[in-house]
N, C-alpha and C positions, 0 to 999 in steps of 0.2 A: 623720729622718722615723719611722722605726720599722718601716718597710713590711717585710713578708716576701713572699717570692715563692712560688707553689706550686708545686711539680714539673709539669712540662709533662703527663704520665700523669694527673695527679690533677686538672688543668683540663679535660681532654678528657673525663674521666668525668663530671664536673659538667656541662659543656655536652651531652653527650649526655643526660644526666638531664634537664635543664632542656627539651631538644628534644621528647623523649618526654613529659613532662608536658603540654607544649603542646599537642602532636599529639592527645594523648587526650583533652586537655579540649575541643580543635576537634570532634573526633568526638562527644563528648557532646552538644554544643551544636548539633550540626546541621550540621557541616561534611564530614562522609562517612556520614551514617547514611540507610541503605538503606530504601526503603519497601515494603510488602508487595505482594504482586503484584496488579494492577489499580489501584495507587495510584501517586501521582507529585507532585513537589514543584510548583507553580503558576508558580513564579518562583524563580531563583537566592537571590533576597533574602527570599522567604517560603518557609523549608524544613519547612512543615507537611505532612505528606503527605494528600493527597485524592483521591478516585477520578479515575480516569482519564474524559475526556470521550469522546463520540460519537467515533468515527473514528480512535480511538486505543486504545493497549494499553501495559501494563508487565509485566515477568516479576519473579519473586521477586527482591529484592534491588537492582534497579533503582530510581534516584532519580529519573528521569523518565519521562513518558509518551513510547511512540513512535507516530508517526503510520502508519495503516495505507498500506499502499504503495498506488501508482496501479493500477488495476484492480479493487480491493477497495473495501469497504467494510464499518462496524460502528455499528448503530444503538444499541448497549448502552452503558451507562457502567460502568466497572470492568472492562474486559475484561482477562483476564491473560495472552494469548498472541496472536500473530500468526495461529493457526489460528481465533480468534473473529472475525477480519476475512472477511467473505464476497465472495466472486470476483462480478465483472461474470457474468452470463450468457454464454450462446453468442450470436453475432449482436451484442454489443455492446461495448464498450472504454471505457475512461475515464483521462484524465491526471490527475486529482485525487488527490493524496495526502492523507490525512486525512480522507477522504469520510466522511459520518455518514450517509448514505441512498444506495439504490440509484437515485436520481434523476438522481446524477451518471454513469451508465452510459448511453452515448450507443449508439443504433440505428445499425447499418450502413445506408447508402443501400439504395435498392431497385436489384436488378441487380448487388450484391455480397453475399457471405455470410463467415461467421466461423465457424468450428465449434469452437473451444476457449473456455475459461471463463477470467476474469482478465487480459483483456488490457488493455493500457495505452496503445495508440495505434492512429489511425485507419488506418495503413499493415496492420495486422492483419485488413481486411476486403478480400476478395479480389473480382475481378472474375469473373462467373459465365462459363463458358468458353461457346464457340460451340455451338450445338445445345442449350443450356440456356438457364433465365431465372429471375430472382428478383424476384416482384411485390410484395413487400411489404418493408418497413423491417425490420432485425434478424433477418434470415434467419440459419439455422445452416447451411443446404445450399440449392444451386439444383435447380430442378424441369427434369426432360427436357420440352422442346416436345413437346406431344401428335401424335399422328399427322395428317398434313395440313399441320403448321406446321413453321416453322423460324427459327433466329436464327442470322446468320452475324457477328454482333459480339461481343465480350467485352463483358460487363458489360449485357445487355439486360435490360430490365423486362417485355419481353412478346414473344411470337412472333409471327412475321408467317405470314400465311394463305398456302398455296402457290399458285400460279397452277393453273387446272385444266389436267390434262394434264402438268405439269412435276412433276418432283421434284429434291430435291436430296441 
């Protein structure tokens, strides 16, 4: 046959060279090329960097856009960090990840309050304690019942008028 065998070390060196060349070519064609901040690939097939859409962001060197977390939203395209995702205001919450507007932030019910921003579920809305009330939706605090009124229940949306001659 006239075949010659290559020494094992030479064969291994050639295989590593071919692997490195294929890996480099794949990176140059888009296999591992990262996008600039605020951009990402629209799909694994289409590896052309485009601006991240509303409700998303990407940092420098990322290949994909990341959704803003629940409790936040972003109405801008091309956001380059999570800090550009705006937090839902006090008295509201949202379970939606990747929200493109503040309209996904839902107000706590009357009789409840929520004092923190960026909350991601309804359980963060707390019932107003007895002696207080929350008359409106989306309250960040409860109000004390005015003189001559009372509330004995948790989660009151109004105070009751005291009967004359009685106190609580």
